[in-house]
PALOTI-556647 format. One record per atom (N, C-alpha, C, O): residue in one letter; z, y, x. Coordinates in steps of 0.1 Angstrom, whole numbers, plus 5000, padded with zeros to 4 digits. Each point is the difference from the previous one (the first is absolute). Last residue first. Layout:
aZYX ...
END
This chain:
r794454903006 r499350014988 r500349894990 r499449994989 s502250065057 s500850084990 s499350004987 s500650054990 d497649745049 d501149934995 d500750074989 d500749944992 s495650255030 s499649894991 s501249934995 s499949944989 t500950405042 t499450064988 t499749894990 t500350014988 e501349895056 e501150044991 e499450054986 e500649994990 a496449875047 a500849904994 a500950054989 a500049944989 l495050255024 l501350005005 l500949914992 l499849984989 r495550105001 r500149975014 r501449995006 r500249965012 n498350154941 n499349885004 n500349965014 n499949885004 n501950524978 n500549894992 n499449875005 n500749905000 m497850515019 m501449965004 m500549884993 m500649915006 i495350274980 i499949955013 i501349955005 i500149895006 a499850334953 a499549874999 a499849935014 a500349885001 l501150574997 l501049924995 l499649854999 l500749915003 a496250445009 a500949965011 a501149904996 a500449915007 g496050124957 g499950075012 g500949945011 g500149885002 v501350004950 v498750065003 v500150075014 v501050065003 g501849514967 g500050135007 g498650045003 g499149925000 a502249694975 a500349985014 a500050135008 a500350005012 s498649984941 s501449955002 s500449995014 s501150025004 f494750114970 f500650095010 f501449965003 f500850085006 g496449704962 g499349995013 g500750095010 g499749985012 n503549864949 n498650035000 n499450005014 n500749955009 q503449724973 q499750145003 q498550035001 q499249905000 r502549664992 r500750084990 r499750155002 r500150084991 t498349545035 t499150044989 t500850094990 t499450054990 n500749775062 n500950084991 n499150054989 n499450115001 v500849595048 v499450004987 v500950074990 v501249964999 c497950075057 c501049994989 c499350014986 c499350104998 v499049705050 v499850114991 v500949984988 v500149904994 n498849835049 n501350064997 n499850134992 n500550105004 r495949625013 r500749934989 r501350074996 r500549984989 p494550215032 p501449965003 p500749954988 p499850044989 y494949905014 y500950114999 y501449955003 y500349885000 g495449864998 g500450065013 g501050114999 g500250075010 n497749634956 n499250125003 n500550075013 n499450105004 a502849504979 a498649975001 a499150125004 a499049985007 t505650084985 t499849915012 t498549975002 t499550005011 e501950234951 e500050095011 e499849925013 e499450055010 s500849714949 s498850095001 s500050085012 s499050025006 l504849714986 l498849925004 l498750095001 l499249985009 e504850224976 e500149975014 e498849915005 e499550025011 k500950104943 k499750125008 k500049965015 k499250055008 q502049624961 q498550035000 q499750125008 q498950005007 l505649894989 l499349895008 l498550035000 l499449995010 i503350294964 i500350035014 i499249905008 i499450035011 a500549914943 a499250125004 a500250035015 a499050035006 l503549624974 l498649965001 l499250125004 l499049985008 s505550104985 s499949915012 s498549965001 s499550005011 v501650254951 v500150085012 v499849915012 v499350055010 k500949744949 k498750075001 k500150095013 k498950015007 n504949754982 n498949915004 n498750075002 n499349975010 s504450274973 s500249975014 s498949905005 s499650025011 a500450104943 a499650115009 a500249975014 a499150045008 t502449644962 t498550015000 t499550115008 t499149995008 l505549984986 l499549895008 l498549995001 l499549985011 e502650344961 e500150045014 e499649885009 e499450035011 r500549894943 r499050115003 r500150045015 r499050025007 m504149674975 m498749945002 m499050105004 m499149985007 s506250075004 s499050044989 s498749945004 s499550015011 i505649805001 i498850075005 i499150034989 i500049924990 m504749935004 m499849985014 m498850075005 m500150075011 e502950114948 e499049895002 e499750005015 e500050105007 g503250204969 g500349905010 g499049895002 g500449905006 s499550514966 s501049914994 s500449895010 s500849924997 l495850425012 l501350055001 l501149914994 l501250015004 r494349864994 r500350015014 r501550065001 r500749955009 r497350014948 r500349875006 r500550015014 r500949925004 g497750474974 g501249954995 g500449875005 g501249975003 e494750225009 e501150075006 e501349954995 e501049985008 t495249854972 t500149955013 t501250075008 t500749935007 d498250224950 d500549864999 d500349945014 d501049945003 s497050494991 s501450014998 s500649865000 s501149985004 d494450095023 d500450034987 d501549994999 d500749965010 y496350195033 y500749894995 y500450044986 y500450114997 q495250135021 q501550005003 q500649874993 q499449944991 g495450015020 g500850124997 g501549995003 g500349925009 d496649735001 d500050024986 d500950124996 d500750004990 v499649935057 v499749884993 v500250034985 v501150014995 d498450245056 d500150034986 d499649874992 d498849975000 v503450075050 v498849964993 v500250034986 v501149964994 a500950175059 a500349994985 a498749984993 a499050065004 v503649965049 v498849964992 v500449994985 v501149954997 n501650115047 n499350124996 n498749974991 n499050075002 h504549635017 h498649995005 h499250134996 h498950015003 r505649934982 r500049995014 r498650005006 r499950065011 r500649944942 r500450135006 r500049995015 r499650105007 l499649514970 l498850094999 l500450135006 l499150075006 r504349624992 r499049975010 r498850084999 r499450045010 a503950024957 a500450055013 a499149975011 a499750075009 g499449754949 g499850155000 g500450065013 g499450095005 p501349444984 p498750045006 p499750155001 p499250055008 n505149624990 n499750144996 n498750045006 n499950065010 i503849514978 i498750035006 i499550134995 i500050034987 a504249855001 a500049915012 a498650025007 a499949995012 n503050344955 n498749945002 n500049935013 n500150055011 r503850184975 r499649904989 r498749935004 r499949884997 r502050465032 r500849885000 r499549904990 r500049885002 s497950545002 s499749925012 s500949885000 s499649905006 l501050414959 l498749934999 l499749915012 l499449894999 r504550385001 r500149904990 r498749924999 r500049884999 a500050505029 a500849895006 a500249894990 a499949885004 s498050504981 s499149945009 s500749885007 s499449905003 s503050374967 s499049924993 s499149935009 s499749884998 k503550425020 k500749884994 k499049914993 k500049885002 r498550535016 r500449915011 r500649874995 r499849895005 c499050454964 c498849945006 c500449905011 c499449905001 k504050364980 k499549904990 k498849935006 k499849884999 p502350495024 p500649875002 p499449894991 p500049885004 c498250605014 c499849924988 c500649865003 c499349915004 c500350435029 c500450084989 c499949924987 c500350064989 r498449755052 r501450045002 r500550084988 r501250004996 c494249815014 c500949954989 c501550035002 c500849944994 d496350195047 d499549924989 d501149944991 d500949935005 l499350355037 l500350064988 l499549924988 l500350034988 k499049835057 k501450014998 k500450064987 k501049974994 k494449985017 k500649874998 k501550014998 k500749924993 l496950475017 l499849954986 l500649874997 l500549974990 v499750205054 v500850084991 v499949954986 v500949994992 w496349825040 w501449955002 w500950084991 w500949944994 n494650195006 n500149874994 n501549945002 n500549944990 l498450465032 l500050024985 l500249874993 l500749994990 i498750005056 i501450054997 i500150024985 i501049984994 q494849885022 q501049905002 q501450044996 q500749934993 k495950405009 k499849914988 k501049885001 k500549964989 i499350325048 i500650074989 i499949924987 i501049994992 v496749855045 v501549985002 v500750074989 v501049954995 i494450115005 i500449864996 i501449975002 i500749944992 s497750475022 s500050004986 s500349864995 s500749984990 i498750095056 i501350054996 i500150004984 i501149974995 v494849905024 v501049905003 v501450054995 v500749924995 n495850395002 n499849894990 n501049895002 n500549944991 f499450425040 f500550044987 f499949894990 f500949984991 l497249945051 l501550005000 l500650044987 l500949944996 s494450095010 s500449864999 s501649995000 s500549924993 y497750515013 y499749954986 y500449864999 y500649964990 i499850235052 i501050054991 i499849954986 i500949974993 c495849935039 c501249925003 c501150054990 c500849914995 c495050315002 c499949864997 c501349925002 c500449924991 v499450535024 v499949994985 v500049864995 v500749964991 g499050115056 g501450034994 g500050004985 g501049954995 m494949985028 m500949895002 m501450034994 m500649914995 l496350445004 l499549894992 l500949885001 l500449944990 i500650445036 i500250034986 i499549884992 i500749964990 f498650025056 f501549994997 f500250034985 f500949934994 i494750105022 i500549875001 i501449994996 i500449914993 f497750525010 f499449924989 f500649865000 f500349954989 n500850325047 n500750054988 n499549924988 n500849964991 g497149965050 g501349945000 g500850044987 g500849934995 f495050275012 f499849864998 f501449934999 f500349924991 r499650535021 r499649984986 r499949864996 r500449954990 y500450155056 y501250034991 y499749984985 y500849954993 l495750015039 l500949895001 l501250024991 l500549904994 g496550455009 g499449894993 g500949885001 g500149934990 q501350465034 q500050024985 q499449884993 q500649954990 h501250185057 h499549874996 h499950004984 h500649914994 q502050495015 q499549925012 q499649864995 q500849944992 y498850464973 y501049925007 y499449945012 y498850005002 a500350424958 a499549915011 a501349935005 a501150055000 a499150214960 a498650025003 a499549915011 a498949954999 n505349904969 n499750115009 n498550005003 n499249914998 q503049764974 q499550124993 q499750125010 q499550104996 s502449405004 s498650035004 s499550124993 s498950004994 s505449814982 s499549985014 s498650045001 s499350024990 v504950164978 v498749934999 v499449995015 v500050105007 l504750054961 l499549965013 l498749934998 l500049904993 d501750264969 d500750105008 d499749975015 d500050105008 g498549644953 g499150095006 g500750115008 g499350095005 f501949484968 f500450134996 f499050115005 f499750104993 g500249365002 g499150115004 g500450144995 g499250064992 i501649425000 i500650124993 i499350125003 i499650074991 t499549475025 t499150074992 t500750114991 t499550044990 s502249665047 s500449974987 s499150074989 s500349994988 f499050105058 f499849854998 f500449964986 f499449914995 t501450545018 t498649975000 t499749864996 t499249964991 v505350195014 v499450084989 v498549964999 v499549994989 f502949845048 f500449944987 f499350064988 f499649934991 c499550255052 c499549864999 c500449944986 c499249944994 y502550495018 y498650004996 y499449864998 y499249984991 y505250055025 y500050054986 y498550014995 y499749954989 l501149955056 l500449894992 l499950034985 l499549924992 s499750435038 s498949905001 s500349884992 s499249954993 d504250385011 d498950054992 d498849905000 d499449984989 v504149925040 v500549984986 v498950054991 v499749944990 y499650135056 y499849864996 y500549974986 y499449924993 n498650575021 n501049915005 n499949864993 n499349984991 w496250315018 w501249994991 w501149935007 w499849935010 g495650165007 g501150095004 g501249994990 g500950095001 e494649685001 e500250114991 e501150095004 e500150114995 v498849505032 v498850084997 v500250124992 v499650115003 a504049585009 a499350045013 a498950094997 a499750105008 t502749724956 t500950095007 t499350055013 t500250115004 y497649574969 y500050144993 y500950095008 y499850125001 m500049435014 m498750075002 m500050144994 m499650095006 a504249644987 a499950035015 a498750085002 a499950095008 s500849734950 s500850125002 s500050045014 s500050125003 a497849484985 a499250124995 a500950125002 a499450115003 c502649495009 c498950025009 c499250134995 c499650085008 c504049774965 c500550055013 c498850045009 c500150105007 s498949704952 s500450134998 s500650065013 s499750125003 l499049434996 l498950084999 l500350154998 l499450095006 t504149594996 t499350015013 t498850094999 t499850085009 i502549834951 i500850085009 i499450025013 i499950115006 a498049604963 a499950144996 a500850095009 a499650115003 f500649425005 f498750065003 f499950154996 f499550085008 f504449694980 f499950015015 f498750065004 f499950095008 g500749804947 g500850125003 g500050025015 g499950125004 l497949504980 l499250124996 l500950135004 l499450105004 i502849495002 i498850015009 i499250134998 i499750075009 l503949824961 l500550045014 l498850025010 l500150095008 m498949754948 m500450145000 m500550055013 m499750115004 v499249434991 v498850095000 v500450145000 v499350095007 h504149604989 h499550005013 h498750095001 h499950075010 y502049884948 y500950085009 y499550005014 y500150105007 v497749634960 v499750144998 v500950095009 v499650115004 s498949395009 s501050074993 s499750154999 s499550065010 p496849534992 p500850085009 p501050084991 p499850034989 k498549474998 k499550145000 k500950095008 k501249975001 w497649464987 w500650115008 w499450134998 w498750015000 g500549514983 g500250124991 g500750115007 g500650094994 s498149535031 s498950014990 s500250114991 s499150074996 l503949795041 l498950105003 l499050024988 l499350095000 s504349594998 s500650135001 s498950115003 s500250114996 s498649435003 s500350044987 s500650145000 s499850084991 a499249725050 a498850034993 a500350054986 a499350094995 a504349775032 a499450135005 a498750034992 a499850124997 s502249474993 s500950114995 s499450145005 s500150094993 v497849525023 v499850014986 v500850124994 v499450084992 a501349805053 a498650064998 a499750024986 a499450114996 s504649675015 s500150155003 s498650064999 s500050124996 g500349424997 g500750074989 g500150155003 g499950084991 r498249635041 r499150014989 r500750084989 r499450084993 h503049845047 h498850085002 h499250024988 h499650114996 f504549635014 f500150114991 f498750095001 f500050104993 s500649525035 s500449954987 s500050114989 s499749974988 s499450125059 s498949944993 s500349954986 s499249994991 s503250445034 s500149855000 s498849954991 s499650064991 p501450415018 p499049945008 p500049844999 p499149945005 v502350484959 v500649905009 v498949925007 v499149964994 s500650584991 s499849864996 s500649905009 s500250025012 n499650474993 n501249944994 n499949864996 n500949944995 r495550315025 r501150005009 r501249944995 r500849935007 r495450124965 r499749905011 r501250005010 r500349895005 l499950434961 l500249874994 l499849895011 l500749905001 q498550555011 q501449974999 q500349864994 q500949945004 r494650214999 r500649985014 r501549974999 r500549915007 e497350214954 e499649875004 e500649965014 e500449895002 y500350554982 y500849904992 y499649865004 y500949925001 c496650435018 c501450005006 c500949904992 c500849935006 a494950144977 a499949935013 a501450005007 a500349895006 k499450344954 k499949864997 k499849925014 k500649895001 m499550585000 m501349954997 m500049854997 m500949935003 v495050295006 v500850015012 v501449944997 v500549925008 f496550124956 f499549905009 f500950005013 f500349895004 a500750434963 a500349864995 a499549905010 a500749905002 l498250555006 l501549985002 l500349854996 l500949945006 l494750204985 l500349995014 l501449975003 l500349915009 s498650174947 s499449875004 s500349985015 s500349895004 i500950524978 i500949904995 i499549865005 i500849925004 i496550445004 i501150015009 i501149904996 i500749955008 r495450094965 r499749945013 r501250015010 r500249915008 e500150274948 e499849864999 e499849945013 e500549895003 l499950584995 l501349934997 l499849854999 l500849935006 f495350334998 f500850005012 f501349934999 f500449935009 l497150134952 l499449905009 l500750005013 l500149895006 n501350444965 n500449874995 n499449895008 n500749905003 f498050545007 f501449985004 f500549864995 f500849935007 f494950214980 f500049975015 f501549975004 f500249915008 l499150234948 l499549865002 l500149965015 l500449895003 i500650554987 i501149924995 i499649855001 i500849925004 t495950405006 t501049995010 t501249924996 t500549935009 g496050144960 g499549925011 g501149995011 g500149895006 a500850404958 a500049864995 a499549905011 a500749905002 c499250575007 c501349955000 c500149854995 c500849935005 g494950284995 g500649995014 g501449945000 g500349925008 f497450184951 f499649885006 f500549985014 f500349895004 l501050504973 l500249894991 l499649875006 l500849905000 g498550525023 g501449945001 g500249884991 g500849915003 y495150334995 y500149945013 y501449935001 y500149895005 i499050384957 i499249875000 i500249925013 i500149884999 i502150544998 i500549914990 i499249874999 i500649895000 l498050455030 l501249935005 l500649914989 l500549895003 f495750384987 f499649895008 f501349925005 f499949885002 v500750524975 v499549894991 v499649885008 v500349894995 k501250495029 k501149944992 k499549894991 k500749904998 g496150345027 g500849925009 g501249934992 g500349895003 a496950424975 a499249885003 a500949905008 a500049884998 v501750554994 v500049924988 v499349875002 v500549894996 t501750365046 t498950024991 t500249904988 t500749905001 a502350105037 a500150134993 a498950024990 a500250084991 p502749485034 p498750064997 p500250134992 p500850004991 t502749845046 t499749974986 t498750064997 t499650115005 t504249785037 t498650024997 t499849964986 t500349894996 m503950075020 m499750115009 m498550044998 m499650115004 g503049524974 g499950134994 g499650125009 g499950114995 f501049375007 f500850105007 f499950134993 f501150074999 g497749434988 g499950134994 g500950115007 g500950054993 i498449425004 i500950085008 i500150144995 i501150054996 t496149564988 t501050074992 t501150075008 t501150034995 s494649745018 s501349945003 s501250064992 s501149955002 v494550234994 v499949864995 v501349925004 v500349914993 v499550555021 v499849994986 v500049864995 v500849964991 t499450165055 t501350034994 t499949994984 t501049974994 g495149975032 g500949895003 g501450024994 g500649914995 v496150435001 v499749884991 v500949895003 v500349924991 f500150455038 f500450034986 f499849894990 f500949964993 y497650015052 y501549995000 y500550034985 y500949944996 f494550115013 f500449865000 f501549985000 f500549914993 a497850535009 a499849944987 a500349854999 a500549954990 g499950285052 g501050054991 g499849944986 g501049974993 p495849925040 p501349945003 p501150054990 p500849924996 f494850284998 f500149864997 f501349935004 f500549934991 d499950584997 d499049935008 d500149854997 d500949964993 w502050384988 w499049934992 w498849965009 w498949974994 r505150275022 r500649904990 r498849924994 r500349884996 p500250355055 p499450024987 p500449894990 p500149885003 r503350255035 r498749935000 r499450034986 r500850034990 l502550345029 l500149864996 l498649945000 l499050075000 a503950395021 a498849934997 a500249854997 a500849935007 d502850464980 d499549935012 d498849924996 d499749974989 v502150254976 v499950105010 v499549945013 v499150065007 r499449724947 r501250025007 r499850115011 r498850035003 i499049724948 i499950105011 i501350025006 i501050024994 g497949704967 g499949935013 g499850105012 g499749965011 a501350114940 a498549965002 a499849955014 a498949965003 a505450184984 a499749894991 a498549965002 a499749884998 r501850505025 r500649885006 r499749884991 r499849895006 a498850534978 a499349965012 a500549885006 a499349915005 a503150274959 a498749944996 a499249965011 a499349905000 e504750325010 e500349864995 e498749944995 e499849885001 y500050565013 y500249915012 y500249864995 y499549915006 s500250434962 s498749985006 s500149905012 s499149925002 r504950224978 r499349914991 r498649975005 r499549894999 l503150435024 l500549865003 l499349904990 l499849895004 f499350574991 f499449955012 f500449865003 f499249925005 a502750294958 a498649974998 a499349955012 a499249915000 r505350235003 r499949884994 r498549964996 r499749885000 l501250545020 l500349895009 l499949874994 l499549905006 e500050484967 e498949985009 e500249895010 e499149925003 p504550194967 p498949944993 p498749985009 p499449904999 p504650325021 p500149854997 p498849944992 p499649895003 s499650555028 s500749974988 s500149854997 s499049935004 i501050325044 i499149934991 i500749974987 i501149945001 n500350265045 n499850084989 n498849954991 n499150074996 f503149745044 f498650045001 f499650084988 f498950034998 i505749825007 i499650045013 i498650065000 i499750105006 h502149704954 h500750135004 h499550055013 h499950125001 s498549464983 s499550114991 s500750135004 s499350114999 f502149515024 f498650035004 f499550124991 f499350095005 n505049744986 n500050075012 n498650045004 n499850115005 h500849634957 h500650134998 h499950085012 h499750125000 l498949435002 l499050094992 l500650144998 l499250095001 t503649595020 t498850045009 t499150084992 t499550105006 r504149734970 r500550105010 r498850055009 r499950115003 n499349534968 n500250134992 n500450115009 n499650124999 w500149455020 w498750054997 w500150134992 w499250105003 r504849665007 r499450065012 r498750074997 r499650105006 l502449664959 l500850135003 l499450065013 l499950125000 q498349474987 q499650104991 q500750135002 q499450114999 a501949515027 a498750055003 a499550114991 a499350095004 a504849704986 a500150095012 a498750055005 a499850115004 a500349594959 a500650134996 a500150095013 a499850124998 e498749445009 e499050084993 e500550134996 e499350105001 s503649605020 s499050055009 s498950084993 s499650105005 p503849684969 p500550115008 p499050065010 p500050125002 s498649504971 s500250134993 s500650115008 s499650114999 e499649425016 e498950105002 e500350134993 e499450115004 l503649504994 l499650025014 l499150125002 l500250085009 a501449784947 a501150045008 a499650035015 a500650085006 s496149754965 s500450144995 s501250055008 s500150115004 f498449455004 f499150105005 f500350144996 f499950105008 v502749544974 v500250015015 v499150115006 v500450085008 t499249834945 t501350055004 t500250025015 t500450115004 a495749674980 a500050154997 a501350065003 a500050125005 g499849415000 g499250075010 g499950154997 g500150085010 a502149664958 a500750005012 a499350075011 a500650085008 s497249854952 s501150104998 s500850015013 s500450115004 l496249574995 l499450135000 l501150114999 l500050105007 y501349454988 y499550035014 y499550145001 y500350075010 a500849774947 a501250025008 a499750045014 a500650095006 a495849784967 a500550134995 a501350045008 a500250115004 i497949475005 i499250105005 i500550144996 i500050095008 l502149534974 l500350025014 l499250115006 l500550075009 a498549824946 a501450065001 a500450025015 a500550105003 a495449674989 a499950144995 a501450075001 a500050125005 l499949425004 l499450075011 l499850154996 l500250095009 l501449634957 l501050015011 l499450085012 l500750085006 l496449824959 l501050104995 l501150025011 l500450115003 f496349555005 f499450144999 f501050104997 f500150115006 r501249444992 r499850045014 r499550155000 r500450085009 g499949724949 g501350035006 g500050045014 g500750105004 n495349764975 n500550134995 n501450035005 n500250125003 d498149465010 d499150115005 d500550144995 d500150095008 e502049514976 e500450035014 e499250125005 e500550085007 n500449924941 n499649895009 n500250055014 n500450115003 l502650054954 l498850035008 l499749885009 l500849935005 p501749984948 p500250065013 p498750035008 p499049944996 a501850074949 a499649915011 a500250075014 a499750115001 l503450014956 l498750035006 l499749905011 l500949965007 r502349934950 r500050055013 r498650025006 r499149924998 r502950124950 r499249925009 r499950065014 r499850125002 
END
């Protein structure tokens, strides 16, 4: 007996897991080839420096290593040779909680007391959840704003391309209204716009960090990406010196840049994830039934025999209704023997049409939008959760692929 094939969601998940594993392996190979020689050379220089220092100042290597361990502990606690700003005054603590709830986590400041660590667990639980909700709401509003602007541009293009003749005026107006009724912005156009915003914001923030922090421009761009994407390595951290010129203005600008950068990059990541999902759907469609010629032949034979195929219409509309459980063997036998139509499927089709009509009338009466996809085959999470659901409802290519 042949095993049942995977459904689309499981196939997409397994394909994405395989691609991520390959992506991680490729990234590890590249970074290992790039950084491993530098690490080995730095370790060799450090060992030579320790040996020369121990020989010149007549200090035993164990004593020198014990001193260096004490220095590493002090550095982990936030103590530096040069004067730095206090880590746990109110501005420093506010900077810390901002990196916690946004999941940036630079690591330059960490609680040292047991009470602080326990409070961080409780604080981060609700703070991170609330911040993710804020990012999702920001994504919804930025998509709505972009959709409004893009729709206005689309309407202007339709008016410009419409025929001015009076004989065709009414027909062109009707066609324009019908084309605008179900219009949604393209996910690729939204991705390009968000990418442009993210690049512009990163360039402006990098110019500020180069002028104030004294970093070179490449390091500033690197810091912007690591921070805005919430990776937060902590090798470069802004606003850590004891004093700056126009310190209050710089701290405010730093906060605004980080907030807007994280929101913009979060939105861009979600749009890119939708594009990746489109690519996975395309790959799955190309791989569908290629390994099983029998399935392709049987489906072609059934499509030729059945002059009326309500099952295909149900699949096109993404609607399925459970009618008295599964089809029995007698019904399946009659359908496979070349019967024109199954009465059970015809009844199910009529019930589906009646259900859709009742739902549309109810939504119209209550003021809800009518372009809601009816899908009783899947559960309540079928449309996605969080950012994915927002993108599915508001962008064109996502809803077309489902």
